[in-house]
VOGU-3710 file (C-alpha; in Angstrom, 3 decimals, decimal comma):
1> mnedkltaap> 57,654/76,976/197,575  58,120/79,142/194,555  59,402/77,357/191,551  61,709/79,220/189,205  60,133/79,572/185,854  62,519/78,467/183,206  62,185/80,020/179,786  63,248/77,641/177,104  65,322/79,181/174,281  63,619/78,835/170,926
11> arrrpappeq> 65,008/76,060/168,832  67,284/77,252/165,984  65,993/76,364/162,598  68,314/74,884/160,082  68,509/76,925/156,863  66,483/75,406/154,126  68,590/73,838/151,397  68,718/75,894/148,191  65,880/75,168/145,911  66,940/72,800/143,211
21> tsedpavraf> 66,226/74,206/139,776  66,907/72,551/136,506  66,976/74,841/133,463  65,379/73,316/130,454  68,077/72,793/127,770  65,621/74,057/125,186  65,189/77,302/127,136  68,962/77,706/127,448  69,425/77,133/123,712  66,654/79,603/122,906
31> gqvistavet> 68,322/82,209/125,109  71,620/81,733/123,321  69,917/82,127/119,950  68,262/85,359/121,063  71,551/86,689/122,478  73,427/85,894/119,273  70,700/87,452/117,137  70,764/90,652/119,183  74,569/90,896/118,971  74,474/90,317/115,205
41> amsklsaqsa> 71,751/92,906/114,721  73,633/95,467/116,809  76,831/94,775/114,879  75,074/95,213/111,537  73,383/98,378/112,761  76,730/99,790/113,869  78,383/98,911/110,542  75,497/100,399/108,592  75,630/103,563/110,663  79,358/103,845/109,889
51> kdnvaifvdy> 78,522/103,856/106,173  76,365/106,971/106,434  79,409/109,171/105,691  81,717/107,545/103,155  84,975/108,700/101,564  86,275/106,672/98,606  89,919/106,769/97,525  90,774/105,024/94,235  94,403/104,258/93,367  93,436/104,525/89,705
61> dnvywtlmnr> 96,974/104,213/88,340  97,313/100,880/90,076  93,834/99,547/89,352  93,864/100,661/85,713  97,174/99,037/84,786  96,448/95,828/86,693  93,018/95,271/85,152  94,129/96,289/81,658  97,427/94,389/81,597  96,040/91,192/83,091
71> yrhdpdhedp> 92,423/91,100/81,930  91,923/93,810/79,291  89,203/95,304/81,491  88,777/99,084/81,472  87,719/100,261/84,972  85,606/102,942/83,266  83,776/100,238/81,315  80,907/101,147/78,995  78,672/98,612/80,781  77,478/100,209/84,078
81> hrnlfdrlwa> 77,426/96,783/85,745  81,145/96,387/84,969  82,130/100,008/85,540  84,089/100,650/88,743  82,640/104,093/89,418  79,017/103,261/88,608  79,204/100,160/90,799  80,663/102,038/93,764  78,003/104,762/93,537  75,311/102,081/93,540
91> fygmdnirmf> 76,979/100,028/96,281  77,336/102,804/98,870  74,470/105,043/97,797  74,578/108,526/96,362  73,278/110,039/99,609  76,075/108,503/101,701  79,200/109,292/99,683  80,804/112,545/100,794  84,067/112,227/98,838  85,042/110,204/95,752
101> kayadyeqvd> 88,617/110,712/94,489  90,625/108,895/91,811  94,429/109,286/91,665  96,505/108,754/88,513  98,913/110,269/86,054  96,159/110,918/83,541  98,709/111,602/80,812  99,700/107,930/81,016  96,417/106,084/81,572  93,902/106,005/78,740
111> anltslqkkr> 91,094/107,687/80,671  88,170/109,738/79,424  88,227/112,643/81,874  84,852/113,936/80,695  83,321/110,544/81,422  84,807/110,539/84,932  83,635/114,083/85,634  80,096/113,198/84,553  80,228/110,428/87,151  81,058/113,074/89,788
121> iqirhvyang> 84,576/111,726/90,339  87,075/114,139/91,892  90,058/113,762/89,566  93,472/113,980/91,219  96,185/114,208/88,576  99,516/112,958/89,926  102,309/113,983/87,585  104,841/111,143/87,405  107,354/112,948/85,156  107,163/110,310/82,437
131> knedkaknas> 108,200/107,526/84,802  107,257/103,923/84,218  104,053/102,326/85,467  105,508/101,222/88,834  106,892/104,695/89,609  103,586/106,301/88,637  101,736/103,886/90,929  103,966/104,842/93,870  103,392/108,557/93,242  99,626/108,000/93,356
141> dielsidame> 99,944/105,921/96,546  101,725/108,747/98,344  99,306/111,460/97,231  96,295/109,323/98,133  97,615/108,509/101,609  98,333/112,167/102,373  94,835/113,198/101,292  93,196/110,451/103,348  95,139/111,446/106,467  94,319/115,129/105,998
151> taysdpnisc> 90,642/114,230/105,588  90,671/112,341/108,888  91,731/115,557/110,650  89,762/118,112/108,637  86,476/116,196/108,433  85,929/114,007/111,513  82,375/113,253/110,345  83,726/110,843/107,734  83,180/107,474/109,394  83,887/105,032/106,557
161> yvfvtadsdm> 87,063/105,040/104,456  87,010/102,957/101,273  90,301/102,131/99,543  90,353/100,744/95,998  93,741/99,328/95,020  95,502/96,376/93,414  98,532/96,007/95,679  99,506/96,169/99,361  100,869/99,720/99,420  97,716/100,983/101,148
171> ipimsrmlyr> 98,383/99,003/104,336  100,008/101,896/106,291  97,144/104,350/105,729  94,510/101,663/106,314  96,196/100,757/109,598  96,187/104,421/110,647  92,465/104,662/109,984  91,757/101,575/112,059  93,650/103,086/115,005  91,563/106,244/114,636
181> gkhvelfyve> 88,414/104,174/115,051  87,260/104,474/111,448  85,365/101,807/109,549  87,650/100,642/106,722  86,599/98,805/103,571  88,798/97,492/100,772  88,409/96,628/97,097  91,358/94,587/95,829  92,520/92,201/93,093  92,994/88,701/94,479
191> daiakhtdir> 96,014/87,619/92,425  97,787/90,979/92,782  98,033/91,194/96,575  101,308/90,378/98,320  101,615/86,840/99,640  103,616/87,758/102,759  101,143/90,374/104,053  97,414/90,004/103,516  95,995/93,503/103,051  92,519/92,176/103,854
201> nyahesydll> 93,536/91,935/107,512  93,496/95,743/107,661  89,863/96,183/106,624  86,541/95,457/108,291  85,131/94,314/104,956  86,852/93,509/101,660  85,678/92,738/98,128  87,480/91,232/95,136  87,289/93,599/92,150  87,242/90,696/89,694
211> tflrvdispk> 83,915/89,560/91,123  82,612/93,051/91,844  83,163/94,173/88,221  82,340/90,840/86,572  85,780/90,699/84,974  86,316/88,053/82,304  89,065/85,838/83,734  88,883/83,070/81,135  92,422/81,963/80,178  93,870/83,158/76,864
221> npsdyvedav> 96,111/80,867/74,793  98,883/82,984/73,193  99,385/80,498/70,344  95,850/81,228/69,135  96,917/84,763/68,182  100,209/84,138/66,352  98,755/84,246/62,831  96,779/87,436/63,490  99,835/89,021/65,121  101,927/88,358/62,013
231> ayiadwhsqa> 99,201/89,946/59,878  99,134/92,984/62,175  102,919/93,513/61,929  102,878/93,135/58,150  100,016/95,612/57,841  101,696/98,117/60,187  104,884/98,213/58,123  102,942/98,443/54,856  101,254/101,712/55,828  102,830/104,792/54,281
241> anktknlgpk> 102,488/106,752/57,531  104,795/104,261/59,275  107,610/104,207/56,712  109,908/106,338/58,864  108,671/105,033/62,225  109,970/102,221/64,402  107,748/99,457/65,738  109,318/99,108/69,178  108,538/96,360/71,721  106,130/98,483/73,783
251> wlrdgladyl> 104,372/99,867/70,692  103,952/96,342/69,372  102,653/95,039/72,698  100,089/97,822/73,057  99,132/97,594/69,390  98,521/93,852/69,570  96,539/94,252/72,790  94,207/96,731/71,079  94,046/94,909/67,741  93,444/91,455/69,214
261> aipsntasqv> 91,435/92,682/72,245  93,637/90,739/74,654  95,379/91,684/77,923  98,786/93,313/77,593  100,361/90,386/79,433  98,961/87,987/76,830  100,232/90,257/74,037  103,725/90,030/75,564  103,448/86,235/75,524  102,422/86,329/71,855
271> idllhrgnyi> 105,502/88,429/71,025  107,679/85,943/72,899  106,214/83,128/70,779  106,936/85,126/67,623  110,567/85,534/68,685  111,036/81,885/69,615  109,332/80,749/66,419  111,611/83,005/64,353  108,641/84,927/62,971  110,143/88,296/63,902
281> reelrtnefg> 113,495/89,891/64,592  114,720/93,150/66,094  116,887/95,643/64,304  118,215/99,063/65,205  116,992/101,828/62,958  117,784/105,524/63,041  115,223/108,169/62,229  114,544/111,784/63,164  113,854/110,737/66,767  117,121/108,835/67,204
291> thknivltge> 118,144/105,193/67,084  115,599/102,717/68,415  114,572/99,085/68,169  112,375/98,186/65,230  110,563/94,851/65,105  110,113/93,402/61,637  109,054/90,077/60,184  111,796/87,665/59,173  112,298/87,206/55,440  110,367/83,959/55,147
301> tayyaeqes> 107,507/85,155/57,356  107,266/88,414/55,439  107,054/86,474/52,165  104,170/84,292/53,347  102,383/87,269/54,904  102,616/89,109/51,592  101,244/86,106/49,695  98,225/85,860/52,005  97,418/89,564/51,939
//
């Protein structure tokens, strides 16, 4: 009798459970540190590469009047460490700056053009037709923005656009540059920027000019200058060359700012104190140039000023 040979099917093996691994928390933390360090290094490398070709646009009308009126700080300061142009050359490097333009109505700002040219600044004179400071600032804003936009098309190699201003009027052109993939940097004045729109949001990096230029921001007390202001007015009217001239409000403000070495805003506050203290009065006087305001000392003040001189 032949027996059928039965072939038993091989038993199916159960899949082995996944190997249990436990990552050391220290290893995980180390990996995160390395990853963060690499990302930071790559970001810095990218930013540094963007600064290889720099174009600087200075709204000089705006910066000049803001720093002079509020802090009596000349942007073209005699001290290189407090000079706007010297500091920017040092900050970005002479080999990296491809364009360095400053926009202003140079008939209105007290600028030494020879000094600027020696610093290799490309002077852009924006004629404001004798308009006031605000109108002149707007004219410079427009010219600067047009030039920056034209540069973006004519010279695509410029990778970093630097805007130096003291208000928020540069936001539109800065926004355009961001959309074009440019690296944008900003130099601004902290207490001059608009409160409703922070211009710093439109730049990759931003720097406060007051810190950058080591501006003296110590408060000035207008009452400390009243006596010297009276002496200045008395002396001005005593000079023979001024006998037929009028000492108008703006002339007095600018004269006191120079004489007392104080910001124009502080000089205006001193004049206000002189008015409220009845040290001075305004009169209308006619001369060869027409009828204009003339600020003179009141009778009693003039008497005491004469006695002390």
